[in-house]
N, C-alpha and C positions, 0 to 999 in steps of 0.2 A: 566315776567309776565307769564310765563310758571307755575310757581308754584301757582298760584291763581286758576288755572281751573284744576289742576291735582287732582287725587283722592288720599286720603290718602294710604299707604300700608298698609296691614293687619298684625297684630303682629306675630311675627315669632312663629311656632309650640313648644309647651313644650320640654324640653329635654327627650330623652326616658328614663331615670334613674326615674324621676317623675311617667312617666306611668308604668313602671314595679312596682315602689312601690304601686301605685294605684289599680295595678291588683291583686297584692299580697294581699293588704288589703281587697281588695273585695272577693277575694276567701277564706279569713279568716272569713269574716264576713259571707260568704254563709254557709260555714262549720259550723260554731257556731249556725246557724238559723237553719239547718237541723238536729243538734244534739240536739237542744232542742226541735222540734217538735218531735223528735223520744222518746224522754225522756216523753214528754207529752202523745203522744200515748200508749206508755208502761204503764204508771201511769193510763190513761183510762182503758186499758184493765184489769189490774191488780182489778181495782176497781170492774168492771162487773163482772169478772170471778172467784174472790177471794173465795167467798162463795161457790161456785160449787167445787171447787177443795179441800176444806174442806169436804165436804158432801161425795164425790167420793174417799176419800183418804182411803188407806189400814190400817186399824186400827183395832185391835183386838175386841176393845169393844167401840164404837163411843158415848155410852150412858156416859161412864165414860168422856167425854170431852177429852182436849188436855193434861192433865197432872195432877200432884198432887200440884197443886197450891193452898195456902190458901190466897193469896193475890192477890190484883189486879193489881200489876205491875210485 
């Protein structure tokens, strides 16, 4: 009769190997997310400040443009 009124036992904790692999995966995902954010911010900064750099660059004659290109590519 004791088994009828007793509570079920909780499941055992996961082995530490699984926890370590989950921690490593989480760390990898965090570093990837940080790298993507860093690249997005760099892209945004380049887009905002790119024209200013061209205007303020040290060129002998800025009227001539960037070179002697005759094509658009």
